[in-house]
N, C-alpha and C positions, 0 to 999 in steps of 0.2 A: 374438303374439296376432292371430287372424283378425278380420276385420270382417264381420259378418253383416247381413242386411237383413230387415226386417219390413214387409210391406204390409198396411195395414188397409183391407179392401174390403167391410165389412159395411154396415149401414144400410139404409134403405128407399127412398132416392132419391125421396122424395115431392115434392120441388120440380120434378122433371122428369116427373111424371105427366101424361099417360098413356103417354109413351114408355117408362116403366119399369114398366108394369103386369105384364109377363110376366117381366122379368129386371132386374137392377140396372143402374145407369147405366154401370158399368165395362165393359160389353159394347157400349155405343154407340160408333159410329165417330167419331173425330176425324181428319179428312182421310182417310187411307188405312188406318188400323188401329184396333182397339178401344182405348178409353181406358186400360185396364189395362196395355197395352204401354208407356205413357209412364213411369209410376213404376218399372216393371220395368227399362226402359232406363236410367233414372237410376241405379239401384243397380248395374247392370252397368258403367256408365261410372265408378262409384266403385270398381270392382274387386271387388265383392261376388260371391262364388261360391255362397253358401248363403243361400237365401231362404225365408222363411215367409210364406205368404199366409193371412190371417185373413178368413173370409167366413161368410155365413149357411149353415145346414145344407142348405137346399134348392137351393143354387147351387154347392156344392162339386164336383159331378159336371160341371157346365158348365165350371168352371175347369180341371178335370183334362182335359177333352176339348180345351180350347183350348191349355193350357200343358203338360199332362202333368207329368213329373218334371223338366222343364227340360233334359233331355239334348240336345235339338236346338239349344239355345242355349249349350251348354257349361257349364251351371250345374246346381245341385240345387234343386228347388222342393218344399217340403212344405206341408201344409195343417193348419189348426186352425179350429175352429168358434167363432163368436161367437153364442151362443144368442139374445141380444137386443142391440139397439144401446144400450149403456150408457156411451157416451162414448169418446173417443180414448184416454184413459189406461187404459181396461180392456185395451187391447192389451198393456200392460206386464205385467199379471197373466197374460195368456194366453201370452206369448212367453218368459217367464222360463226355462223348461226348455230351450227351443231356443237361447236366447242363451248360456246358461251363463256362462262367465267372459270372454266376448268383448265388444269394443265393437260397437255396432250402430246402423244407421240405422233409424228408424221413419218411414215415409212413407205418406201417405194415398193411397188408390187413385185419387182424382180430381184429384190435383195434377200439373200439367204445367209442367216447367221447360225453358227454352230460352234459350241466350245465349252470348255470347263467352267463351271460355276456361273453359267450365263444368267440364271435366275437371280443370283446375288448381284451381278453387274447391273441388271435392270433395276433391282431394288435400290442399289446405291445411287443410280442415276436420278432417282426421284427426290433425293435429298438435296434440293437446289439451294436452300437457305436464301442468301441474298442474290443469287444468280437468276437469270431469266431463261436460260437454255442449257442444254447439255448436248455435246457432240460426241460421237463414237468414232475413234480414229484407228485406222488399220494401216499396216505397212504393205506396200505392193511393189511389184517389179516394173510396172508401167504407169507411173504417177501422172504422166502427161495426158492420160485419158480421164482424169478426175479433178476434183477441187482439192488442191494441195495446200497443206499448212506451211506457212512461211514463219521462220523463227527469228527473233531479235536477240537482244542481250539477255544473258542468263537463261538462254534456251526457252524463252517465253513466246508462245504463238502470237504473232502480230497481225496476220492477214491470211485469207484463203485466196489462192490464185487459181482461177478456173482454167484447166487444161493448159498449163504453161508449156511454151516451146522449149525453154531452157530449164534445166533441173533446178528445182527449188528445195525439195526434200522428197523422201519416199513415203511420207506419212500423209494419208488422204482422209477426207471426211466421208464416211460411209453414208449410205442412203437411209439413215434413221436419225431422227432429231427429236429431242424433247423440249417443248416450249411452255412457258407460262403465257396466258392470254395477252400479256403485255406486248407480245410480238405483233399483234394486229395494229398497234399504233404506228408501226414502222412501214406499213404497206404504202402509205402515201408518199414515202421518201424514195421509192424505187421506181424505175421505168424499164420498159422492155430493152433488152440488149440488142446488139446489131443483128442478131439472128431472129429477132422478134419475140424473144421469150423472157419471162420473168425468172431471173436466175436466183436460185436459193442462196447462192454465195453472196448476193447483194444484201440480203437480209442478214445472213450470218456474219458478214463482215461488219455491219453496223453494231451488232451485239458484241462482237469480238473487240471492236474499237473502244466500246464503253466498258470493257472488262466485265461483261455480264454472262460469260460463258464458262460452264464447267466442262472440262475435257476428260474423257475416259479413253484410255488406250487399250485396244484389244490385242493383247500380246501373244506370246507363245502358247500353243495349245488351243488357239482359237482360229476359226475359219470364217472368212466373209467372202461371199461370191456376189458379184454384180453380173447377173446372168443376162447380159445384153447381146451376146454373140455366141455362135456355136461352140467355141472353145470353152 
């Protein structure tokens, strides 16, 4: 079974306006290369050779000019269109045909991971055994902006609370997930949220409830950046 990779790089990048007036944030430079190179590099580090990049219709030609079909990197890159930004979980609807019967990483195009033994962490994540998914958890100072892990007895994760108003914990689910194709069977069980989006936490909570999740904590010596705002 191969492991495939899906990058979700849609959205309007409104929090970075006016820098994103002409194009999405994924083309903005982080140090010496466009932001989109970072999630792509993460997938390559995980041994992924087949990548699907999901983007807006008016930007697909820009991505093709930048990345092409991936030959120069020794991988294969294909493209799908997200007509409107309808949430992270919409990527699961879009990538179903591409993924087929393979395990796959879903990573957000604005997530940057860097740390000690990252290749080992990615390799360990792929050993799912009886689990259907793997989540990567990071500690942050502003958990109210993310999907936060809630813990029950014996410090076992019981739920993911999306952008809680009250403090639940400081451990959040990062924008990278590893799934078995079994996840597609859950798509008919979720509906758009009040803001009209398919929330990835809805899918992840179903998996968590059924004890189908492997949890990996990105601890000291590791940096995770959700580059959604200027800071």
